[in-house]
C-alpha positions as CSV (number, residue, x, y, z in Angstrom):
1,M,22.3,36.5,33.3
2,R,23.1,32.8,33.2
3,V,20.9,29.7,32.8
4,L,21.9,26.1,33.5
5,F,20.7,23.5,31.0
6,I,20.9,19.9,32.0
7,G,20.9,17.0,29.5
8,D,18.7,13.9,29.6
9,I,18.2,12.6,33.1
10,V,18.4,8.8,33.1
11,G,16.8,6.8,35.9
12,H,17.1,6.9,39.7
13,G,20.8,7.7,39.6
14,G,20.3,10.6,37.2
15,R,17.5,12.1,39.4
16,K,19.6,11.9,42.5
17,A,22.6,13.5,40.7
18,V,20.5,16.5,39.5
19,Q,18.9,16.9,43.0
20,A,22.3,17.1,44.6
21,L,24.4,18.9,42.0
22,S,22.0,21.4,40.3
23,P,21.9,23.8,43.2
24,V,25.6,23.6,43.6
25,L,26.3,24.3,40.0
26,Q,23.8,27.1,39.9
27,E,25.5,28.7,42.8
28,E,28.9,28.1,41.4
29,Y,28.1,29.6,38.0
30,G,25.7,32.3,39.2
31,C,22.6,30.9,37.4
32,D,19.1,32.1,38.1
33,F,17.2,29.4,36.2
34,C,17.5,25.7,35.3
35,I,16.1,23.7,32.5
36,A,16.4,19.9,32.4
37,N,15.3,17.2,29.9
38,G,13.6,14.6,32.0
39,E,12.2,12.2,29.4
40,N,14.3,9.2,30.7
41,M,13.9,9.8,34.5
42,A,11.4,6.9,35.0
43,G,13.6,3.9,34.7
44,G,14.9,5.3,31.4
45,N,11.4,5.7,29.8
46,G,9.4,8.8,30.4
47,M,8.4,10.6,33.6
48,T,5.6,10.6,36.2
49,K,4.0,13.1,38.5
50,P,5.4,11.4,41.7
51,L,9.0,11.5,40.3
52,L,8.6,15.1,39.3
53,A,7.5,15.9,42.9
54,E,10.9,14.7,44.1
55,F,12.4,17.9,42.7
56,T,12.2,21.4,44.2
57,P,12.2,24.7,42.2
58,E,15.7,25.4,43.4
59,Q,16.9,22.2,41.6
60,V,15.0,22.5,38.3
61,D,12.6,25.2,37.1
62,V,11.4,23.5,33.8
63,F,11.4,20.0,32.5
64,T,11.4,19.2,28.8
65,N,10.6,15.9,27.0
66,G,11.2,13.9,23.9
67,D,10.3,10.7,22.1
68,H,9.7,8.9,25.5
69,T,7.1,11.5,26.6
70,W,4.2,9.0,26.7
71,D,6.0,5.9,27.8
72,Q,4.5,5.9,31.2
73,R,0.8,5.0,30.9
74,E,-0.5,7.4,33.4
75,F,1.4,10.4,32.2
76,P,-1.0,11.7,29.5
77,G,-3.5,12.2,32.3
78,Q,-1.1,14.0,34.5
79,I,0.8,16.4,32.3
80,D,-1.9,19.1,31.9
81,A,-1.7,19.8,35.7
82,L,2.1,20.1,35.6
83,T,2.8,23.7,35.0
84,N,6.6,23.4,34.8
85,V,6.6,20.4,32.3
86,L,6.7,20.7,28.5
87,R,6.3,18.2,25.7
88,P,7.5,18.6,22.1
89,A,5.5,21.5,20.6
90,N,5.4,19.7,17.2
91,F,3.5,16.7,18.6
92,H,-0.1,16.7,17.1
93,A,-2.1,19.6,18.6
94,S,-4.7,17.1,20.0
95,Q,-2.1,15.6,22.4
96,P,-2.2,16.8,26.1
97,G,0.3,19.2,27.5
98,R,2.0,22.2,26.0
99,G,5.1,22.7,23.9
100,W,6.3,26.1,25.2
101,G,5.8,28.5,28.0
102,V,7.1,31.6,29.8
103,F,8.5,31.2,33.3
104,T,10.0,33.6,35.8
105,A,13.6,33.3,37.0
106,R,14.7,33.9,40.5
107,N,16.0,37.4,39.5
108,G,12.6,38.3,38.1
109,V,13.5,37.9,34.4
110,K,11.0,36.1,32.2
111,V,12.4,33.1,30.4
112,G,10.7,31.5,27.4
113,V,11.3,27.8,26.9
114,I,10.3,25.8,23.7
115,N,10.5,22.0,23.5
116,L,10.8,20.5,19.9
117,I,11.5,17.1,18.5
118,G,13.3,16.2,15.3
119,R,11.9,14.2,12.4
120,V,15.0,12.7,10.9
121,F,15.6,9.1,12.2
122,I,12.8,9.5,14.8
123,K,9.7,7.4,13.9
124,L,7.0,9.6,15.3
125,N,4.1,11.4,13.5
126,T,5.1,15.0,14.1
127,E,4.8,18.4,12.5
128,S,7.7,20.5,11.3
129,P,9.8,21.7,14.2
130,F,10.8,24.8,12.1
131,D,7.2,25.9,11.6
132,L,6.3,25.2,15.3
133,A,9.3,27.2,16.4
134,D,8.1,30.2,14.4
135,K,4.7,30.0,16.0
136,A,6.1,29.7,19.5
137,I,8.6,32.5,19.1
138,E,5.9,34.8,17.8
139,E,3.9,34.2,21.0
140,I,6.8,34.2,23.5
141,S,8.5,37.3,22.1
142,Q,5.5,39.4,23.1
143,E,6.6,38.8,26.7
144,T,10.3,38.3,26.6
145,P,13.4,38.2,24.3
146,V,14.9,35.4,26.4
147,I,14.0,32.1,24.7
148,F,15.7,28.7,25.1
149,V,15.0,25.8,22.7
150,D,15.4,22.2,23.6
151,F,15.6,20.4,20.3
152,H,15.3,16.7,20.9
153,G,16.7,15.1,17.8
154,E,18.9,12.4,16.4
155,A,20.5,14.0,13.3
156,T,23.2,16.6,13.9
157,S,22.4,18.1,10.5
158,E,18.8,18.8,11.5
159,K,19.9,20.3,14.8
160,I,22.5,22.6,13.1
161,A,20.0,23.6,10.5
162,L,17.4,24.6,13.2
163,G,20.2,26.5,15.1
164,H,21.0,28.6,12.0
165,Y,17.3,29.0,11.2
166,L,16.6,30.5,14.7
167,D,19.9,32.4,15.0
168,G,19.2,35.9,16.3
169,R,15.6,35.1,17.2
170,V,16.3,32.9,20.3
171,T,18.9,32.9,23.1
172,A,19.9,29.3,22.7
173,V,19.2,26.2,20.7
174,I,20.4,23.1,22.6
175,G,20.1,19.6,21.4
176,T,19.2,16.6,23.5
177,H,18.4,12.9,22.8
178,T,21.8,11.3,21.9
179,H,23.1,11.3,25.5
180,V,26.7,12.2,24.3
181,P,27.8,15.8,24.8
182,T,29.1,17.2,21.6
183,G,32.2,19.5,21.2
184,D,30.5,22.1,19.0
185,S,29.3,24.7,21.6
186,R,29.5,28.1,20.1
187,I,27.7,31.5,19.6
188,L,26.2,31.6,16.2
189,P,26.7,34.8,14.0
190,K,23.6,36.6,15.2
191,G,23.9,35.8,18.9
192,T,22.3,32.5,19.5
193,A,24.1,29.9,21.7
194,F,24.2,26.5,20.2
195,Q,25.3,22.9,20.9
196,C,24.2,19.7,19.1
197,D,23.8,17.7,22.3
198,A,24.1,18.5,25.9
199,G,24.7,14.9,26.9
200,M,23.0,13.0,29.8
201,V,22.9,12.6,33.5
202,G,23.7,9.0,33.7
203,S,26.3,6.3,34.4
204,R,29.6,6.8,32.7
205,D,30.1,3.0,32.9
206,S,27.2,2.3,30.6
207,V,26.0,2.6,27.0
208,L,23.9,5.8,27.0
209,G,22.8,5.0,30.6
210,R,21.9,1.4,29.9
211,D,23.4,-1.9,31.0
212,T,26.6,-2.4,28.9
213,A,26.5,-6.2,28.7
214,A,22.9,-6.2,27.5
215,V,23.5,-3.6,24.8
216,I,26.7,-5.4,23.6
217,E,24.8,-8.7,23.4
218,N,22.1,-7.1,21.3
219,F,24.6,-5.6,18.9
220,R,26.6,-8.8,18.7
221,T,23.8,-11.3,18.3
222,G,20.8,-9.3,17.1
223,M,18.6,-10.9,19.8
224,P,16.2,-8.6,21.7
225,M,17.4,-7.7,25.2
226,R,16.0,-5.7,28.1
227,F,18.3,-2.7,28.5
228,G,18.3,-2.0,32.2
229,V,19.3,1.4,33.6
230,C,22.7,1.8,35.3
231,D,22.6,4.0,38.4
232,D,26.2,3.9,39.5
233,H,29.1,6.2,38.7
234,V,26.8,9.0,37.4
235,T,28.1,12.1,35.6
236,L,26.0,15.2,35.1
237,C,26.4,16.8,31.7
238,G,25.0,20.2,30.7
239,L,25.7,23.8,29.7
240,V,25.7,27.2,31.2
241,V,24.6,30.0,28.8
242,T,25.4,33.6,29.6
243,F,23.3,36.3,27.9
244,D,22.0,39.8,27.9
245,S,18.5,39.7,29.5
246,E,17.5,42.9,27.8
247,T,18.2,41.7,24.2
248,G,18.2,37.9,24.8
249,R,21.4,37.6,22.9
250,A,23.9,35.1,24.2
251,T,27.5,36.1,25.0
252,E,29.0,32.8,26.2
253,I,28.3,29.0,26.3
254,Q,30.2,26.7,28.7
255,R,30.1,22.9,28.8
256,V,29.6,21.5,32.3
257,M,30.5,17.9,33.4
258,R,30.4,16.9,37.1
259,D,30.8,13.5,38.6
260,F,28.2,12.5,41.3
261,S,29.2,9.0,42.4
C-alpha cells in the first residue's frame, strides 16, 4: 500500500496546486490515502473551515497543523466539527481539536495519523512530543498497525531523535515546518520511513513561500516587514511511502516534486 504525504500548503497558490496535482500523483503512484499539512493555507497563516471545504476527499484525506494552528481567529470554534483535521497532540489538553485519529483509506485499510510539534526553537507552551506519541500509539495500535506521524519541528536533531524513538512502532515519521525538502529520506533499521522535512507547496521564486524582496529587506535592515505570500510558479513537494498494511512496516520512501505553474 502507498500513502502520499504533502508538505506545508502555502496560500492560494498552494491550495490550487494540491487540488490539481494530488489526484494525479495518487493515480500515478498508486496511492490510496493522502495526508497534507495545511497550517499555511490561509494567506500563509493557519486555516479556516471555508478553505478546507474547497478540498474533496479524493484530493486530501487528512489535514495536519503546526505553530500557525490558531492564527485565524475563528478557527478554534470550527476545528471540533472538522473530522479530517488534526492539531498537534502535544498542545495543552484544554485546547480544542484532537491530535490523532484513525481514518479509512479508499482500499479499506485503517490509517492512523498523529500530529506533533517540536519544542526546540519553537516558542509555544507544549508538552513532550515523545510522551504524547507514546499515548497516541497505544490508542491507535488497538485498531491498526499503520501509523503516520507529522512532526512539525524546527530542529533536525529533534526530528531525527523522534524518528529513532518511534522506529518500529509507526509506519512513518515525516517532518514539516521548514518548507525545504531534505535529502535524508530513508527506512530506519526497524522499518519506519523517515525524512526530516517534506518541503512545501509554494512558490519556488520565493523565500519559504513569502515575498522575496520583503524578506531580504528584513534580513538586510532589521526593520519589520509584512511578508506577503507568493502564488506564482508553485511546486508541490511531498513523499510517497510504501508499506505492508498487515504489519505497518515501510518498505520504500520516495521524494516527490511536481511543478504546477
